[in-house]
N, C-alpha and C positions, 0 to 999 in steps of 0.2 A: 457339622459346624465348621465354618470356614476360618481362615487365619485371622480375619478381622474380628470375628466374635471371640476367639480365644484371646487375642491381644487385648480387647476391651475388658474381658472378664479379669484378666491378669492385672490390668491397670486399676480396676475397681477394687480388687482385693488390697492392692498396695495403698490406694487412697483411703481405704477403710481404716488402716492403721496410721498412716502418715499425713493424711490430708482431711481431718475431720471437718464437718460443717461448723462454721464459726458460731460462737455463742453471742447472744445479745448482751454483752457485758458493758455496753456503753448506752444503756437504755434511757438515760437521762437526756441524751442528745437526739434531736429529731432526725429522721431519715428523709432525704430528698431523692426522689426518683423522677428524673426528666421533668422537672417543674412542679411535681406534686409532693406535698409534705405529709409525713406520717409520724405520729407520736404514739408512745405507749399509753393506753387508756389509764386514767388515774386510778380507777377501781377495776382491777383485773382479777379480783378474787374468784369470780365465777369461772373465768377461763383457766385459772391455775388449778381449781378443783377438777375441772373437766380434764385437764391434761394429766393430773395425777391418776384419775380413775381410768383413763384410756391409754396410759403411757405404754402399756404392753402391746398395743395394737399398732402394727406397721402396715403401710401400704406401699406398693411398688410404683414408682413414678420416674420415668425418664432415666432409668439406670441407677437410682440410688434410693435408700430407704427414706420415707417421709412420715412424720407423725401426723396422723389424720386430725388431731386436735387443732392443728394450724389451718385446717380446711373448713371447719364448721362455723356457721353463722358469719360468713364473711360477706363483704359487699364491695362494690366497685366505686372508686372515688371519681369525682369529676375533675377534669383538668382545669383548675381554677388558677387564680393569681398565686404568686409565690408566698403570699401572706396568709393563705387559707389552710387551716388544718383539716385533715380528712379522716379523723378518727371516728366520726359518727357513722353508725350502721344505717344504711338507707335501703338495703335490699338483702334479706337473708338468703343464703344459698349453702347447701350442704355438699359433701363430697360426691353424692350421687348425681349432682347436676353436671359433672364433668365427664369427658369421654375417657374410655379405658386407655391404659398406657402399656408399653412393652415391659417385659420381664426385667428383673434386676439381678445382676450377678451377685451383688453384695448381700441383698436381703436373703437370697437363697443360701449364701455362704454363712450368714449370721444365724439364720433359723436352724440350719442343719448341723452346723459345727458345734455350737455350744449355746447354753442359755444366756447369751449376752444381753444385758439390759439395754433399753433404748438410749440411756445416757451414754453408754459406751459406744453406741452406734452413731453418735454425733447427730441426733435428730432434733436438737434444739430443746430437749427436755432434761438437760443434765441435772438440774436440781430445781426445787421449788423456789429457791432464792434467785435464780436467774430468769428474768422475764423472757417470755417467748417473743418471737418476732411478731410485729403487728400483722394480723392476717391480711389486712387490706394491702399492705406492702408486698406480702408474698404473692397475692393475687396479681398485683401489678407486675412484679418481677417475672412471674410465670407467663404472663401474657405477651411479653416481648419476644420477638422472633429471634431464635437462637440458631445460628448457622455454623456448622462444624465441618471438619474434614469429612470427605466422602470417598467411597471406593466403588469400584466396578462400574465406573462411568465410561462412555465412549472415549477412546484414546485421544489425548491431546498430543498432536504431532511434535516430535522433537525438532530442534533446529540444528543445522550443521555445527559440529563441535568446534569450539574455539577455546583458546587457553583461558581467557577471562571468564567465559560462561562456565566452564568446568570448575574453576577455582572458586567461583561464587556460589556453587551448589553445596548444600550440606553433604557431608560424607555419606551418610546413610541413603540420601536421595540419589547420589551419584552411583553408589553400588547397586541400588534397586533398579535404576534405569539401565544399567549395563547387564544385569543378570536376570531381571524379571520383566520389567516394562520395556522390553527391547524395541517394540513397535510404537511406543508412545506412553505417556503417563495416563494410567487409569485410576490413580488416586493422587490427592494432593497432600497426603500425610507427610509431615516434616518440612514443608515449604510453603503451604498455602494459607497460613494463619492470618497474615495481614489482608489477604484478599477476602477471606471469610469475615474478618472484622469489618472491612469496608462494605461487604455485601449486607451484613447485619445492620450497619448504620443506614444504608440506603433502604433496606427492606422495612425497617421500622419507621423511617420517614414516610414511605408510601403507605404504610399501615395507618399512620396518624391521619393522612389525607383521605384515605378511602373509608376507614372504619371508625375514625375518631379516637381521641386520646383516652376516652373512658371505655373503649372496647375491652372485653375480657374474654379469655380463652373459653371455648365451648359454645360460642354463639356465632352466627353468620359463617357457617362452615363453607358454603359455596364461595363467598367473597374471599375468605381466607385462603382457600385452595387456589383460586385464580391468582392471588398475590404471590403465594409460595411458588406457584408454577413458573413465574417470571424468573426465579432464581434456581430452577431445576438444573441439574448437572448434565446438560445436553447442548450441543452446538446451536440448536434452534431457539433455545431460551434466551431472551434478550439480555439478561443480567447473569448468565451462567459463568462459571469459572472459565469455561472455554473462551467466552467473549472477553473476559478480563485479561486472560493470558495472551490472547491474540492482539489486543490493543497494546498491552504492555510490551510485546515484542516489537511491534511496528513503530510505536511512538515514544516509548520510555526506555528502550534498550534492555528490557528484561526478558531473558530467555525462559522458556518453560522449565520449571524446576528451580528457578531462582527465587529468593526471598524478595518480596515487594517492600518498599518503604512507604511512609505516609504520602509522600509526593506522588509516587506512581499510582497509588490507590486512588488519590483524588483526581488525577488526570483521567484514569479509566472511568470512574463514576461520571465525570463531566461528559466525556465523549459518548458513553453508552446511553446516558439519559438524553443527550442531544439527538442521537440517532433513533430514539424511540419516543416521539412526541406524544404518543398515546398514554404515556405514563403521567402526563399532566403536571410535570415538574420541570423547573429550570435549575441550573447549577452554576453558582458563582464561586470560583476558586481564587483565593487571594494570592497575589504574586509576591507580596512582601510579608510573608508569615502571618502575623496577627493584625496587620493594618487593613482595614476595610475602607475603600474609597467609594463614597456615595454615588458619584457620577458614573463610575464603571459598574457599580452594582445595579444601578437603574437601567443601564444599557442592556443588562442581561435579564433583569427581573420584570421590566415593564413591557406591556403590549403596545399596540399602535395608538391606543387612546391615552397612554401614559399611566395606566393602572398597574400596580404591582401584582404579579401572579405568584403562586406558590414557588418559592425559590430556596434551594438548599445552599447555605453558605458553608464552604469547607475551608478551614484554616489549618494549614500544616505548620506546626510550631516546634521549636526546640527550647525548652525551658531550663537548660542547664547543660553541663558537660557529660557527667556520668549519671547524675541523679537530678531530680527536679529541685531547683534551688528553693530553699525555704521561703524566700520572699514571695514566691508565686503560689504557695500552698492555698492560702485563703481565696485568691482569685480563681484558682482552678476548681476548687470545691464549689464556689459560687456559680460557676457556669452551669452546673447541673441543677441549680435552683431556677434558672431561667425557664419560663414556659416555652421558649423557642428551642430549648435544648433537645437534640436527638442523639446525644451520647458522644463518646470519645473512643476512637480506635487507637489503641496504643498498648502499653503493657511493660513487660520486662524486655531486656535486650534480646533481639531475635525471637521473641515470643509474644505475639500480639494478642490482646484481649479486647472486648467491647465493654467499656465502662458505662453504666447507666444509673448508678445511685451512689450516694455518699452519706456517711455518718461520722461525725467527728473528723479525724484525720485519715479515715479509711474510705476506700472506694469498692463498691460491689461491681462485679463484672460477669459477663457470659464468656465462657472459655471455649474456643473453637477446637481445642486439642483433644477431641474424641472422634474416632473414625466410625462412620455409620455407612451402611449401603446407600447408594444414590437413589434418588427418586426421579422417575421420568416425568417430563412435562405433561400436563393435562392436554387433551385434544382441544382444538379451537372450537368455541361454541358456534352453532349454526343458527339460522333463523328459526328452525323448528325445535331445537332443543339446546339446553345448556351443556357445557362440558361436565363430565362426571367429577365430583369433588374427590379429594383424597380421603382415605379412610381415617377414622380417629387415631388408629395406630400409626399411620404414616405421618399425620400432622403432629403427633406427640413427639416425634423426633426433632421438631423445631421449637420445643418448649422444655423448660426445666424449672423445677421449684428449688433446686439445690443451690444454695447461696455460696458464693466464693468472694473472698474479701482480700484486699491488698492495701497495705499502708502506703500513703503517698510517698514516703521516703524510698520505697522499693520500686517505684514506677520509673520506666525509661523516660527521659526528658523529651524524646521525639514522639509526637502524637498528632492525630488528625481530629480536630474539633468540628462537630456538626451543629448547625443552627438552622431551623426551618422558619422562614418568614412567609406567612400566608398572604398578607395584604398590607396596605399602607399603615393601618393601626398597629399591626405587629412590628413593622419596621420602626415606627416612632417609639414604641415601647422598648424595643431592643436598644435603640440609641440612648434612651433615657436611663436604662439600667446600666449600660456601659459607662455613661457619664457619672452616674451616682456611685459607682464602685470606687474602691480605694485607689488613689493615684499611685501610691507606692505598691509595686508589684502587679500593676494592672497588665493583663494579658492582651485584651482586645482594645484597639483604638479605631475610632471612626473619623475620617477626614472627608472634606468636600470632594477633593479630587487628588489624583496621583500627581505630585509635582514633577515627576520624571516623564510624564506623558505630555508630548507637545500638543497644543491645541490645533485641531484640524477642522473645526466646525465651519469656519469661513475661509475657504481657500481664496487667495488673492487679496486678503484684507490688508496685507502689507502695502500693496500698490495703491490702496485707497487713501493712505495716510499722506497728507500733504507735507512737503518739507518746508522749512522756514523760508527758503529762497522763493517758494511759490506763493507765499502769502503776500 
């Protein structure tokens, strides 16, 4: 067992006691996950009786214990408008329909150490009076691509030492680079969380485009593998951490081993997508925080015929000084109601997460702060055969059913907001939603054009204007 495995098991044991899975103690409030709404069924007597009869059965998933009652008779929602509830079951599916997952340090610890009940294990069945999480929401959450720290990847070369680069590195990363990773970084543990959150935002954007908003884990393995391979931790993968770090060093002043901020992550995503047109995506990064200028947006989003093509809008914003100012709370939550939402990369100071859902005043997120062995990119498909897909075990490291929740008051005010506009109708819908939002505390503003950009459409127009003397 390597050091990474030992470290992960140690963290899991600590999390077992100090970071239990959140309870659905605000079940009266709907849950919004990237434009889809989930509510607790009015009559959940059957599901509660099932959970009581099966509460002692645990399954291992993505490194944490999970109550399999949350996996029975679930269905996949359709990405509808933000006014549509998705509590109706449209397609039954049991836990046997899902691929196997790797072992869990905690479940082994719990099962072998003492007869701890599932309620103590934080599996969402703490008591019959606490409703379980809507199964459809859990399916949706688990189907999002979860990108974490990785280890044992090809080294990322170091840059010549400077006083500023050394001082901006976390102390643990600095020591590791001097004592262990002397030839280059083979892990991004301790410094790559914003890159990983940015990768997750981009990966789920591409997932929506390629597989659809209603895709659920366990289907279309080949297509999912091809998408995940784009983010493999190898220099030849177009959206690998190696490519992010390389562009960050040349264009953003970020040396390998330094923390990225939302702005650097946005610039990297824009540059890497532009250099890989086969992704079928365009990226518009706002220059003025949350202000979107339609003319500049269309210059990026439209093709030669003037039609809007799938475009990712990235807004790097700061919504306060130390914490998110309360005036922005409702507007921030509302962003995850938009059908155009692809999430928010942000989190606590110097600790980034990928936020994808909200309930009440809390946000659910995917946490990149778990180190897993890297995956190599899949071979390029040929005319004769497709590339081999990843195994279910390998793909399982990009998914988790383990919920994590953070109150909005604990969030860092600096964040990167992502919106996916697919076509003209999507763009008009987004503008309408922004306009209908509360004026007080509004985060996003849409204007016709940037007043600071000088018109350049008609060069020499000045000379065409006649003076009064010439009339």
